[in-house]
PDB file of N, CA, C and O in Angstrom:
ATOM      1  N   MET A   1       0.852  -1.182   0.000  1.00  0.00           N
ATOM      2  CA  MET A   1       0.000   0.000   0.000  1.00  0.00           C
ATOM      3  C   MET A   1       0.895   1.241   0.000  1.00  0.00           C
ATOM      4  O   MET A   1       1.741   1.413   0.877  1.00  0.00           O
ATOM      5  N   GLN A   2       0.694   2.088  -0.986  1.00  0.00           N
ATOM      6  CA  GLN A   2       1.424   3.354  -1.057  1.00  0.00           C
ATOM      7  C   GLN A   2       0.498   4.460  -0.542  1.00  0.00           C
ATOM      8  O   GLN A   2      -0.700   4.455  -0.824  1.00  0.00           O
ATOM      9  N   ILE A   3       1.056   5.397   0.204  1.00  0.00           N
ATOM     10  CA  ILE A   3       0.259   6.506   0.736  1.00  0.00           C
ATOM     11  C   ILE A   3       0.803   7.808   0.165  1.00  0.00           C
ATOM     12  O   ILE A   3       2.000   8.086   0.228  1.00  0.00           O
ATOM     13  N   PHE A   4      -0.110   8.598  -0.393  1.00  0.00           N
ATOM     14  CA  PHE A   4       0.258   9.866  -1.011  1.00  0.00           C
ATOM     15  C   PHE A   4      -0.463  11.010  -0.309  1.00  0.00           C
ATOM     16  O   PHE A   4      -1.626  10.884   0.077  1.00  0.00           O
ATOM     17  N   SER A   5       0.230  12.109  -0.153  1.00  0.00           N
ATOM     18  CA  SER A   5      -0.363  13.344   0.336  1.00  0.00           C
ATOM     19  C   SER A   5      -0.795  14.120  -0.897  1.00  0.00           C
ATOM     20  O   SER A   5       0.018  14.392  -1.780  1.00  0.00           O
ATOM     21  N   VAL A   6      -2.085  14.480  -0.962  1.00  0.00           N
ATOM     22  CA  VAL A   6      -2.620  15.123  -2.166  1.00  0.00           C
ATOM     23  C   VAL A   6      -3.338  16.416  -1.791  1.00  0.00           C
ATOM     24  O   VAL A   6      -4.288  16.406  -1.008  1.00  0.00           O
ATOM     25  N   GLU A   7      -2.876  17.519  -2.353  1.00  0.00           N
ATOM     26  CA  GLU A   7      -3.484  18.826  -2.113  1.00  0.00           C
ATOM     27  C   GLU A   7      -4.484  19.147  -3.211  1.00  0.00           C
ATOM     28  O   GLU A   7      -4.266  18.820  -4.377  1.00  0.00           O
ATOM     29  N   GLY A   8      -5.582  19.789  -2.830  1.00  0.00           N
ATOM     30  CA  GLY A   8      -6.536  20.292  -3.806  1.00  0.00           C
ATOM     31  C   GLY A   8      -7.815  19.475  -3.938  1.00  0.00           C
ATOM     32  O   GLY A   8      -8.733  19.882  -4.650  1.00  0.00           O
ATOM     33  N   MET A   9      -7.890  18.344  -3.272  1.00  0.00           N
ATOM     34  CA  MET A   9      -9.110  17.536  -3.335  1.00  0.00           C
ATOM     35  C   MET A   9     -10.120  18.091  -2.338  1.00  0.00           C
ATOM     36  O   MET A   9      -9.798  18.303  -1.169  1.00  0.00           O
ATOM     37  N   THR A  10     -11.354  18.326  -2.813  1.00  0.00           N
ATOM     38  CA  THR A  10     -12.345  18.924  -1.919  1.00  0.00           C
ATOM     39  C   THR A  10     -13.696  18.231  -1.925  1.00  0.00           C
ATOM     40  O   THR A  10     -14.519  18.492  -1.048  1.00  0.00           O
ATOM     41  N   CYS A  11     -13.948  17.342  -2.905  1.00  0.00           N
ATOM     42  CA  CYS A  11     -15.311  16.821  -3.026  1.00  0.00           C
ATOM     43  C   CYS A  11     -15.329  15.423  -3.642  1.00  0.00           C
ATOM     44  O   CYS A  11     -14.287  14.845  -3.954  1.00  0.00           O
ATOM     45  N   GLY A  12     -16.528  14.906  -3.806  1.00  0.00           N
ATOM     46  CA  GLY A  12     -16.706  13.589  -4.395  1.00  0.00           C
ATOM     47  C   GLY A  12     -16.189  13.507  -5.816  1.00  0.00           C
ATOM     48  O   GLY A  12     -15.679  12.466  -6.230  1.00  0.00           O
ATOM     49  N   HIS A  13     -16.311  14.590  -6.570  1.00  0.00           N
ATOM     50  CA  HIS A  13     -15.776  14.597  -7.940  1.00  0.00           C
ATOM     51  C   HIS A  13     -14.266  14.373  -7.914  1.00  0.00           C
ATOM     52  O   HIS A  13     -13.729  13.632  -8.737  1.00  0.00           O
ATOM     53  N   CYS A  14     -13.585  15.013  -6.969  1.00  0.00           N
ATOM     54  CA  CYS A  14     -12.137  14.853  -6.834  1.00  0.00           C
ATOM     55  C   CYS A  14     -11.793  13.388  -6.549  1.00  0.00           C
ATOM     56  O   CYS A  14     -10.862  12.830  -7.129  1.00  0.00           O
ATOM     57  N   VAL A  15     -12.556  12.785  -5.653  1.00  0.00           N
ATOM     58  CA  VAL A  15     -12.335  11.379  -5.304  1.00  0.00           C
ATOM     59  C   VAL A  15     -12.485  10.502  -6.547  1.00  0.00           C
ATOM     60  O   VAL A  15     -11.643   9.644  -6.808  1.00  0.00           O
ATOM     61  N   ARG A  16     -13.552  10.716  -7.309  1.00  0.00           N
ATOM     62  CA  ARG A  16     -13.795   9.922  -8.521  1.00  0.00           C
ATOM     63  C   ARG A  16     -12.696  10.149  -9.555  1.00  0.00           C
ATOM     64  O   ARG A  16     -12.244   9.203 -10.200  1.00  0.00           O
ATOM     65  N   ALA A  17     -12.265  11.404  -9.715  1.00  0.00           N
ATOM     66  CA  ALA A  17     -11.236  11.714 -10.723  1.00  0.00           C
ATOM     67  C   ALA A  17      -9.931  11.006 -10.406  1.00  0.00           C
ATOM     68  O   ALA A  17      -9.314  10.407 -11.287  1.00  0.00           O
ATOM     69  N   VAL A  18      -9.509  11.073  -9.148  1.00  0.00           N
ATOM     70  CA  VAL A  18      -8.252  10.446  -8.744  1.00  0.00           C
ATOM     71  C   VAL A  18      -8.366   8.926  -8.836  1.00  0.00           C
ATOM     72  O   VAL A  18      -7.461   8.265  -9.346  1.00  0.00           O
ATOM     73  N   THR A  19      -9.459   8.381  -8.352  1.00  0.00           N
ATOM     74  CA  THR A  19      -9.666   6.933  -8.392  1.00  0.00           C
ATOM     75  C   THR A  19      -9.666   6.431  -9.831  1.00  0.00           C
ATOM     76  O   THR A  19      -9.002   5.443 -10.146  1.00  0.00           O
ATOM     77  N   GLN A  20     -10.412   7.108 -10.707  1.00  0.00           N
ATOM     78  CA  GLN A  20     -10.509   6.687 -12.102  1.00  0.00           C
ATOM     79  C   GLN A  20      -9.172   6.789 -12.816  1.00  0.00           C
ATOM     80  O   GLN A  20      -8.829   5.923 -13.620  1.00  0.00           O
ATOM     81  N   ALA A  21      -8.413   7.844 -12.529  1.00  0.00           N
ATOM     82  CA  ALA A  21      -7.112   8.023 -13.187  1.00  0.00           C
ATOM     83  C   ALA A  21      -6.190   6.846 -12.890  1.00  0.00           C
ATOM     84  O   ALA A  21      -5.513   6.338 -13.784  1.00  0.00           O
ATOM     85  N   VAL A  22      -6.168   6.417 -11.631  1.00  0.00           N
ATOM     86  CA  VAL A  22      -5.306   5.290 -11.253  1.00  0.00           C
ATOM     87  C   VAL A  22      -5.856   3.987 -11.835  1.00  0.00           C
ATOM     88  O   VAL A  22      -5.098   3.183 -12.377  1.00  0.00           O
ATOM     89  N   GLN A  23      -7.162   3.777 -11.724  1.00  0.00           N
ATOM     90  CA  GLN A  23      -7.738   2.517 -12.190  1.00  0.00           C
ATOM     91  C   GLN A  23      -7.750   2.407 -13.714  1.00  0.00           C
ATOM     92  O   GLN A  23      -7.831   1.298 -14.241  1.00  0.00           O
ATOM     93  N   ASP A  24      -7.673   3.523 -14.432  1.00  0.00           N
ATOM     94  CA  ASP A  24      -7.547   3.458 -15.888  1.00  0.00           C
ATOM     95  C   ASP A  24      -6.202   2.849 -16.288  1.00  0.00           C
ATOM     96  O   ASP A  24      -6.100   2.196 -17.327  1.00  0.00           O
ATOM     97  N   GLU A  25      -5.178   3.059 -15.472  1.00  0.00           N
ATOM     98  CA  GLU A  25      -3.846   2.505 -15.741  1.00  0.00           C
ATOM     99  C   GLU A  25      -3.693   1.093 -15.174  1.00  0.00           C
ATOM    100  O   GLU A  25      -2.996   0.255 -15.746  1.00  0.00           O
ATOM    101  N   ASP A  26      -4.359   0.843 -14.038  1.00  0.00           N
ATOM    102  CA  ASP A  26      -4.288  -0.473 -13.382  1.00  0.00           C
ATOM    103  C   ASP A  26      -5.690  -0.809 -12.886  1.00  0.00           C
ATOM    104  O   ASP A  26      -6.099  -0.382 -11.806  1.00  0.00           O
ATOM    105  N   SER A  27      -6.416  -1.576 -13.687  1.00  0.00           N
ATOM    106  CA  SER A  27      -7.821  -1.868 -13.370  1.00  0.00           C
ATOM    107  C   SER A  27      -7.992  -2.639 -12.063  1.00  0.00           C
ATOM    108  O   SER A  27      -9.088  -2.667 -11.504  1.00  0.00           O
ATOM    109  N   THR A  28      -6.926  -3.262 -11.574  1.00  0.00           N
ATOM    110  CA  THR A  28      -7.020  -4.028 -10.326  1.00  0.00           C
ATOM    111  C   THR A  28      -6.606  -3.198  -9.105  1.00  0.00           C
ATOM    112  O   THR A  28      -6.616  -3.702  -7.982  1.00  0.00           O
ATOM    113  N   ALA A  29      -6.247  -1.944  -9.320  1.00  0.00           N
ATOM    114  CA  ALA A  29      -5.781  -1.102  -8.213  1.00  0.00           C
ATOM    115  C   ALA A  29      -6.900  -0.838  -7.207  1.00  0.00           C
ATOM    116  O   ALA A  29      -8.065  -0.671  -7.568  1.00  0.00           O
ATOM    117  N   SER A  30      -6.508  -0.808  -5.944  1.00  0.00           N
ATOM    118  CA  SER A  30      -7.418  -0.403  -4.876  1.00  0.00           C
ATOM    119  C   SER A  30      -7.031   1.020  -4.501  1.00  0.00           C
ATOM    120  O   SER A  30      -5.874   1.289  -4.176  1.00  0.00           O
ATOM    121  N   VAL A  31      -8.003   1.935  -4.545  1.00  0.00           N
ATOM    122  CA  VAL A  31      -7.742   3.343  -4.255  1.00  0.00           C
ATOM    123  C   VAL A  31      -8.677   3.790  -3.140  1.00  0.00           C
ATOM    124  O   VAL A  31      -9.895   3.665  -3.258  1.00  0.00           O
ATOM    125  N   GLU A  32      -8.103   4.313  -2.050  1.00  0.00           N
ATOM    126  CA  GLU A  32      -8.889   4.832  -0.934  1.00  0.00           C
ATOM    127  C   GLU A  32      -8.504   6.293  -0.746  1.00  0.00           C
ATOM    128  O   GLU A  32      -7.327   6.619  -0.589  1.00  0.00           O
ATOM    129  N   VAL A  33      -9.513   7.176  -0.762  1.00  0.00           N
ATOM    130  CA  VAL A  33      -9.265   8.604  -0.615  1.00  0.00           C
ATOM    131  C   VAL A  33      -9.842   9.081   0.708  1.00  0.00           C
ATOM    132  O   VAL A  33     -10.997   8.801   1.029  1.00  0.00           O
ATOM    133  N   ASP A  34      -9.029   9.804   1.474  1.00  0.00           N
ATOM    134  CA  ASP A  34      -9.471  10.427   2.728  1.00  0.00           C
ATOM    135  C   ASP A  34      -9.360  11.934   2.525  1.00  0.00           C
ATOM    136  O   ASP A  34      -8.281  12.511   2.661  1.00  0.00           O
ATOM    137  N   LEU A  35     -10.498  12.570   2.196  1.00  0.00           N
ATOM    138  CA  LEU A  35     -10.476  14.013   1.921  1.00  0.00           C
ATOM    139  C   LEU A  35     -10.004  14.815   3.121  1.00  0.00           C
ATOM    140  O   LEU A  35      -9.218  15.750   2.967  1.00  0.00           O
ATOM    141  N   ALA A  36     -10.470  14.465   4.312  1.00  0.00           N
ATOM    142  CA  ALA A  36     -10.114  15.225   5.513  1.00  0.00           C
ATOM    143  C   ALA A  36      -8.616  15.194   5.780  1.00  0.00           C
ATOM    144  O   ALA A  36      -8.025  16.201   6.171  1.00  0.00           O
ATOM    145  N   ALA A  37      -8.003  14.024   5.564  1.00  0.00           N
ATOM    146  CA  ALA A  37      -6.571  13.875   5.816  1.00  0.00           C
ATOM    147  C   ALA A  37      -5.726  14.258   4.599  1.00  0.00           C
ATOM    148  O   ALA A  37      -4.499  14.317   4.681  1.00  0.00           O
ATOM    149  N   LYS A  38      -6.397  14.520   3.461  1.00  0.00           N
ATOM    150  CA  LYS A  38      -5.702  14.832   2.207  1.00  0.00           C
ATOM    151  C   LYS A  38      -4.748  13.700   1.824  1.00  0.00           C
ATOM    152  O   LYS A  38      -3.611  13.926   1.409  1.00  0.00           O
ATOM    153  N   GLU A  39      -5.255  12.470   1.980  1.00  0.00           N
ATOM    154  CA  GLU A  39      -4.443  11.291   1.677  1.00  0.00           C
ATOM    155  C   GLU A  39      -5.133  10.396   0.664  1.00  0.00           C
ATOM    156  O   GLU A  39      -6.357  10.269   0.642  1.00  0.00           O
ATOM    157  N   VAL A  40      -4.315   9.784  -0.167  1.00  0.00           N
ATOM    158  CA  VAL A  40      -4.781   8.761  -1.096  1.00  0.00           C
ATOM    159  C   VAL A  40      -3.924   7.531  -0.860  1.00  0.00           C
ATOM    160  O   VAL A  40      -2.696   7.594  -0.924  1.00  0.00           O
ATOM    161  N   ARG A  41      -4.585   6.405  -0.586  1.00  0.00           N
ATOM    162  CA  ARG A  41      -3.885   5.139  -0.382  1.00  0.00           C
ATOM    163  C   ARG A  41      -4.137   4.268  -1.607  1.00  0.00           C
ATOM    164  O   ARG A  41      -5.280   4.054  -2.012  1.00  0.00           O
ATOM    165  N   VAL A  42      -3.060   3.774  -2.184  1.00  0.00           N
ATOM    166  CA  VAL A  42      -3.159   3.003  -3.424  1.00  0.00           C
ATOM    167  C   VAL A  42      -2.444   1.663  -3.263  1.00  0.00           C
ATOM    168  O   VAL A  42      -1.276   1.606  -2.879  1.00  0.00           O
ATOM    169  N   ALA A  43      -3.172   0.588  -3.566  1.00  0.00           N
ATOM    170  CA  ALA A  43      -2.570  -0.742  -3.644  1.00  0.00           C
ATOM    171  C   ALA A  43      -2.553  -1.092  -5.130  1.00  0.00           C
ATOM    172  O   ALA A  43      -3.595  -1.378  -5.720  1.00  0.00           O
ATOM    173  N   SER A  44      -1.367  -1.067  -5.728  1.00  0.00           N
ATOM    174  CA  SER A  44      -1.238  -1.261  -7.159  1.00  0.00           C
ATOM    175  C   SER A  44       0.175  -1.713  -7.493  1.00  0.00           C
ATOM    176  O   SER A  44       1.108  -1.541  -6.708  1.00  0.00           O
ATOM    177  N   SER A  45       0.305  -2.295  -8.677  1.00  0.00           N
ATOM    178  CA  SER A  45       1.640  -2.665  -9.156  1.00  0.00           C
ATOM    179  C   SER A  45       2.334  -1.471  -9.815  1.00  0.00           C
ATOM    180  O   SER A  45       3.504  -1.559 -10.188  1.00  0.00           O
ATOM    181  N   LEU A  46       1.619  -0.363  -9.956  1.00  0.00           N
ATOM    182  CA  LEU A  46       2.219   0.837 -10.554  1.00  0.00           C
ATOM    183  C   LEU A  46       3.271   1.426  -9.619  1.00  0.00           C
ATOM    184  O   LEU A  46       3.080   1.434  -8.403  1.00  0.00           O
ATOM    185  N   PRO A  47       4.370   1.917 -10.168  1.00  0.00           N
ATOM    186  CA  PRO A  47       5.365   2.584  -9.314  1.00  0.00           C
ATOM    187  C   PRO A  47       4.802   3.902  -8.781  1.00  0.00           C
ATOM    188  O   PRO A  47       3.934   4.512  -9.405  1.00  0.00           O
ATOM    189  N   SER A  48       5.296   4.330  -7.635  1.00  0.00           N
ATOM    190  CA  SER A  48       4.782   5.544  -7.005  1.00  0.00           C
ATOM    191  C   SER A  48       4.912   6.759  -7.921  1.00  0.00           C
ATOM    192  O   SER A  48       4.048   7.635  -7.908  1.00  0.00           O
ATOM    193  N   GLU A  49       5.983   6.821  -8.716  1.00  0.00           N
ATOM    194  CA  GLU A  49       6.172   7.959  -9.619  1.00  0.00           C
ATOM    195  C   GLU A  49       5.040   8.037 -10.640  1.00  0.00           C
ATOM    196  O   GLU A  49       4.599   9.129 -10.998  1.00  0.00           O
ATOM    197  N   LYS A  50       4.570   6.882 -11.107  1.00  0.00           N
ATOM    198  CA  LYS A  50       3.477   6.849 -12.080  1.00  0.00           C
ATOM    199  C   LYS A  50       2.172   7.299 -11.434  1.00  0.00           C
ATOM    200  O   LYS A  50       1.400   8.038 -12.045  1.00  0.00           O
ATOM    201  N   VAL A  51       1.921   6.857 -10.203  1.00  0.00           N
ATOM    202  CA  VAL A  51       0.702   7.259  -9.500  1.00  0.00           C
ATOM    203  C   VAL A  51       0.707   8.776  -9.293  1.00  0.00           C
ATOM    204  O   VAL A  51      -0.310   9.438  -9.503  1.00  0.00           O
ATOM    205  N   ILE A  52       1.847   9.318  -8.883  1.00  0.00           N
ATOM    206  CA  ILE A  52       1.958  10.767  -8.702  1.00  0.00           C
ATOM    207  C   ILE A  52       1.686  11.485 -10.024  1.00  0.00           C
ATOM    208  O   ILE A  52       0.984  12.495 -10.049  1.00  0.00           O
ATOM    209  N   GLN A  53       2.237  10.968 -11.114  1.00  0.00           N
ATOM    210  CA  GLN A  53       2.009  11.570 -12.437  1.00  0.00           C
ATOM    211  C   GLN A  53       0.521  11.570 -12.778  1.00  0.00           C
ATOM    212  O   GLN A  53      -0.009  12.578 -13.243  1.00  0.00           O
ATOM    213  N   LEU A  54      -0.148  10.453 -12.550  1.00  0.00           N
ATOM    214  CA  LEU A  54      -1.571  10.341 -12.878  1.00  0.00           C
ATOM    215  C   LEU A  54      -2.409  11.318 -12.057  1.00  0.00           C
ATOM    216  O   LEU A  54      -3.321  11.953 -12.587  1.00  0.00           O
ATOM    217  N   ILE A  55      -2.102  11.439 -10.768  1.00  0.00           N
ATOM    218  CA  ILE A  55      -2.849  12.358  -9.900  1.00  0.00           C
ATOM    219  C   ILE A  55      -2.571  13.804 -10.315  1.00  0.00           C
ATOM    220  O   ILE A  55      -3.482  14.631 -10.341  1.00  0.00           O
ATOM    221  N   THR A  56      -1.319  14.104 -10.636  1.00  0.00           N
ATOM    222  CA  THR A  56      -0.939  15.449 -11.069  1.00  0.00           C
ATOM    223  C   THR A  56      -1.655  15.831 -12.360  1.00  0.00           C
ATOM    224  O   THR A  56      -2.086  16.973 -12.523  1.00  0.00           O
ATOM    225  N   GLU A  57      -1.781  14.876 -13.273  1.00  0.00           N
ATOM    226  CA  GLU A  57      -2.477  15.135 -14.540  1.00  0.00           C
ATOM    227  C   GLU A  57      -3.947  15.481 -14.325  1.00  0.00           C
ATOM    228  O   GLU A  57      -4.568  16.110 -15.181  1.00  0.00           O
ATOM    229  N   GLU A  58      -4.506  15.075 -13.188  1.00  0.00           N
ATOM    230  CA  GLU A  58      -5.895  15.411 -12.857  1.00  0.00           C
ATOM    231  C   GLU A  58      -5.991  16.803 -12.220  1.00  0.00           C
ATOM    232  O   GLU A  58      -7.090  17.296 -11.963  1.00  0.00           O
ATOM    233  N   GLY A  59      -4.837  17.435 -11.968  1.00  0.00           N
ATOM    234  CA  GLY A  59      -4.851  18.799 -11.452  1.00  0.00           C
ATOM    235  C   GLY A  59      -4.565  18.944  -9.969  1.00  0.00           C
ATOM    236  O   GLY A  59      -4.783  20.012  -9.397  1.00  0.00           O
ATOM    237  N   TYR A  60      -4.084  17.892  -9.347  1.00  0.00           N
ATOM    238  CA  TYR A  60      -3.794  17.922  -7.911  1.00  0.00           C
ATOM    239  C   TYR A  60      -2.286  17.844  -7.676  1.00  0.00           C
ATOM    240  O   TYR A  60      -1.527  17.409  -8.542  1.00  0.00           O
ATOM    241  N   ILE A  61      -1.878  18.270  -6.499  1.00  0.00           N
ATOM    242  CA  ILE A  61      -0.471  18.212  -6.126  1.00  0.00           C
ATOM    243  C   ILE A  61      -0.280  16.995  -5.253  1.00  0.00           C
ATOM    244  O   ILE A  61      -0.861  16.907  -4.171  1.00  0.00           O
ATOM    245  N   ALA A  62       0.532  16.052  -5.712  1.00  0.00           N
ATOM    246  CA  ALA A  62       0.706  14.787  -5.005  1.00  0.00           C
ATOM    247  C   ALA A  62       2.166  14.526  -4.702  1.00  0.00           C
ATOM    248  O   ALA A  62       3.053  14.888  -5.475  1.00  0.00           O
ATOM    249  N   LYS A  63       2.403  13.884  -3.549  1.00  0.00           N
ATOM    250  CA  LYS A  63       3.735  13.424  -3.180  1.00  0.00           C
ATOM    251  C   LYS A  63       3.577  12.255  -2.241  1.00  0.00           C
ATOM    252  O   LYS A  63       2.509  12.057  -1.661  1.00  0.00           O
ATOM    253  N   LEU A  64       4.643  11.469  -2.085  1.00  0.00           N
ATOM    254  CA  LEU A  64       4.602  10.371  -1.138  1.00  0.00           C
ATOM    255  C   LEU A  64       4.456  10.927   0.268  1.00  0.00           C
ATOM    256  O   LEU A  64       5.120  11.895   0.637  1.00  0.00           O
ATOM    257  N   ALA A  65       3.584  10.310   1.046  1.00  0.00           N
ATOM    258  CA  ALA A  65       3.372  10.782   2.427  1.00  0.00           C
ATOM    259  C   ALA A  65       4.421  10.216   3.353  1.00  0.00           C
ATOM    260  O   ALA A  65       4.406  10.500   4.551  1.00  0.00           O
TER     261      ALA A  65
END
């Protein structure tokens, strides 16, 4: 499980956008978003750099927590 700190997420749309971006690359990925903590937890075979890239492409600022 990789944990990312993500800035800019505020609503359900943000959760869906981030989840879909990761699952489009890895359909078996498990994505859990905690808006209050500004955290995204991802269980995937994707490298952390790729997950950060995907989240960034959705317009959010992401880094490893």
